[in-house]
C-alpha positions as CSV (number, residue, x, y, z in Angstrom):
1,M,30.8,48.7,101.5
2,R,31.7,52.6,101.0
3,H,29.1,53.8,103.2
4,L,29.4,51.4,105.8
5,I,33.3,52.4,106.0
6,F,32.7,56.3,105.9
7,T,30.1,55.9,108.3
8,L,32.8,53.8,110.9
9,I,35.1,56.7,110.1
10,V,32.7,59.4,111.4
11,F,31.8,57.2,114.1
12,S,35.1,56.9,115.5
13,N,36.0,60.5,115.0
14,L,33.0,61.2,116.7
15,I,34.0,59.0,119.9
16,I,38.2,60.7,119.7
17,A,36.6,63.8,119.8
18,T,33.5,63.0,122.5
19,S,36.6,61.5,124.6
20,C,39.2,64.3,123.8
21,S,36.6,67.2,124.9
22,G,35.0,64.8,127.6
23,Q,38.8,64.9,129.1
24,K,39.3,68.9,129.0
25,K,35.9,69.3,130.8
26,S,36.8,66.9,133.5
27,D,39.9,68.3,134.0
28,K,38.6,71.9,134.8
29,V,36.2,70.0,137.1
30,T,38.5,68.3,138.6
31,D,40.2,71.9,139.5
32,Q,36.5,73.4,140.5
33,V,36.0,70.2,142.8
34,N,39.0,70.8,144.1
35,L,38.8,74.6,144.9
36,E,35.0,73.2,146.4
37,L,36.4,70.4,148.2
38,V,38.9,73.2,150.1
39,Y,36.2,75.6,150.3
40,N,34.0,72.7,152.2
41,Q,37.1,71.7,154.4
42,N,37.1,75.9,155.2
43,L,33.3,76.2,156.5
44,Q,33.9,72.5,158.5
45,D,37.0,74.0,160.4
46,S,36.8,77.4,160.5
47,T,40.0,78.1,158.6
48,L,41.4,79.1,155.5
49,A,43.5,77.2,153.4
50,T,47.3,78.8,152.3
51,G,45.8,80.6,149.1
52,W,44.1,83.8,147.6
53,Y,40.9,84.8,148.9
54,Y,38.7,87.8,148.5
55,I,38.3,90.3,150.7
56,I,34.2,91.0,150.6
57,D,32.1,93.4,152.9
58,T,28.9,90.9,153.9
59,E,29.1,89.3,157.1
60,K,29.6,85.4,155.3
61,G,33.0,86.5,155.1
62,F,35.4,85.4,158.1
63,V,37.1,87.9,160.2
64,R,40.7,87.9,159.9
65,Q,43.2,90.4,161.6
66,L,46.0,91.5,159.5
67,D,49.0,90.2,161.0
68,K,50.9,92.7,162.7
69,S,48.2,95.4,162.4
70,D,44.8,96.1,164.5
71,E,43.2,95.5,160.8
72,L,40.0,93.6,160.3
73,Y,38.8,92.2,157.5
74,L,36.0,89.8,156.2
75,I,37.5,87.4,153.9
76,D,35.3,85.0,151.8
77,P,35.9,81.9,152.8
78,R,36.2,80.5,148.6
79,P,39.4,80.5,147.8
80,I,40.9,82.3,144.4
81,L,43.9,80.4,144.1
82,V,45.0,77.4,146.6
83,K,49.1,76.9,147.7
84,K,48.4,73.8,145.1
85,H,47.6,76.6,142.3
86,F,51.4,77.7,142.6
87,D,54.6,76.5,140.8
88,K,57.8,78.0,142.2
89,T,58.0,80.6,145.7
90,E,61.6,82.9,146.3
91,I,62.8,85.2,148.2
92,F,64.1,87.9,146.3
93,E,66.3,91.0,146.9
94,T,67.0,94.2,145.0
95,D,69.3,97.6,145.8
96,F,66.3,99.4,144.9
97,K,67.7,102.8,146.3
98,G,64.3,104.6,146.9
99,Q,62.2,104.8,150.4
100,Y,63.5,102.0,151.6
101,E,67.9,100.7,151.5
102,D,67.2,97.5,150.0
103,Y,63.8,95.7,148.7
104,I,63.2,92.0,150.1
105,G,60.0,90.1,149.5
106,L,58.6,86.9,149.0
107,S,57.5,86.3,145.5
108,I,55.3,83.5,144.5
109,R,54.4,82.0,140.7
110,I,51.3,80.8,139.7
111,N,50.8,77.4,137.6
112,K,50.4,78.7,133.8
113,K,46.9,76.7,134.1
114,Y,45.8,79.1,136.5
115,V,47.2,82.9,135.3
116,D,43.8,83.5,133.6
117,L,41.9,82.5,136.9
118,W,44.5,85.2,138.7
119,A,44.0,87.7,136.0
120,D,40.1,87.3,135.7
121,A,40.3,87.6,139.8
122,T,42.4,90.9,139.8
123,G,40.6,92.9,137.2
124,K,36.9,92.2,139.3
125,S,38.9,93.3,141.9
126,I,40.7,96.4,141.2
127,G,39.6,99.0,143.6
128,K,39.3,96.3,146.2
129,R,41.7,94.1,148.3
130,L,42.7,90.5,147.8
131,G,43.8,88.3,150.9
132,L,46.4,86.4,151.0
133,I,46.3,83.9,153.7
134,I,48.8,81.7,154.7
135,D,48.5,79.0,157.7
136,N,45.5,80.5,158.5
137,K,46.8,84.4,159.3
138,L,46.2,86.8,156.8
139,V,49.5,88.1,155.7
140,N,48.6,90.5,153.3
141,A,45.9,92.4,151.9
142,P,47.1,94.9,149.0
143,Q,44.4,97.0,147.2
144,V,44.4,96.3,143.3
145,N,45.1,98.8,140.8
146,A,44.9,96.8,137.9
147,R,44.4,93.6,136.6
148,I,47.7,91.7,137.1
149,E,48.2,89.2,133.6
150,G,51.9,88.1,134.4
151,G,50.7,84.9,136.7
152,M,53.0,86.6,140.2
153,T,52.3,87.8,143.2
154,V,54.1,89.3,145.6
155,L,54.5,89.9,149.9
156,N,56.6,92.9,150.7
157,R,58.8,92.5,153.3
158,G,57.1,95.2,155.3
159,V,56.8,94.6,158.9
160,Y,58.5,90.7,158.7
161,T,61.9,89.9,159.3
162,M,63.6,87.4,156.7
163,E,63.0,84.5,158.9
164,E,59.2,85.2,158.8
165,L,59.0,85.4,154.7
166,E,61.5,82.3,154.8
167,I,58.9,79.7,157.4
168,F,55.7,81.8,155.1
169,K,57.9,80.1,151.8
170,K,58.2,77.0,153.6
171,L,54.8,77.0,154.1
172,I,53.7,77.9,150.7
173,E,55.9,75.1,149.3
C-alpha cells in the first residue's frame, strides 16, 4: 500500500511539473508565433507592422526611406518587437537648456515580459541601426550605442511637430 501511495504522489508531482513547464513553453511559443505571424503578414502585404526592426545590409530587406529625409535603409521584415509588446506611450517634455530650448519626445515603454528581448536586440546591434516603423513608415533609425536594458525607447521630436508625435502615439496605442 505504501508503495502504491508513493508511486501516486510521484506520478501526480510529475504531471504537475510537466503541465507547468508545458504552459511556460506554450507561452513562449505563442509569443514566437505572434512575431512569426506578423513576419508572414509583412511578407504577404509588403508592408511593415508598427514596431522595431533590424536595419540590414542584405538585399532581402524592405527598402524604406527615413521619413522627412533622403536616407534609404533596408529593413529586415522580421520584427524585433511590435506594438502589442509595448505597455505605454507618452509624450514628454523637459526643461533641458542645451542645444535645444526644450526637449520633447515620445517615450515607448516595453512590456516587462519583453525587456530581455529588447536588451538582447540592442546588445547585438551596438554600432548598427535599428528602425522604428509606425504605420508602415520608417520614422526613426537611431544608431545603437549600448545595450538598452531598461525597457524604454524614445522617438525624439527632431523633425516632428507635437501634433505628429500625438498621431504616432495614437497609432501605437
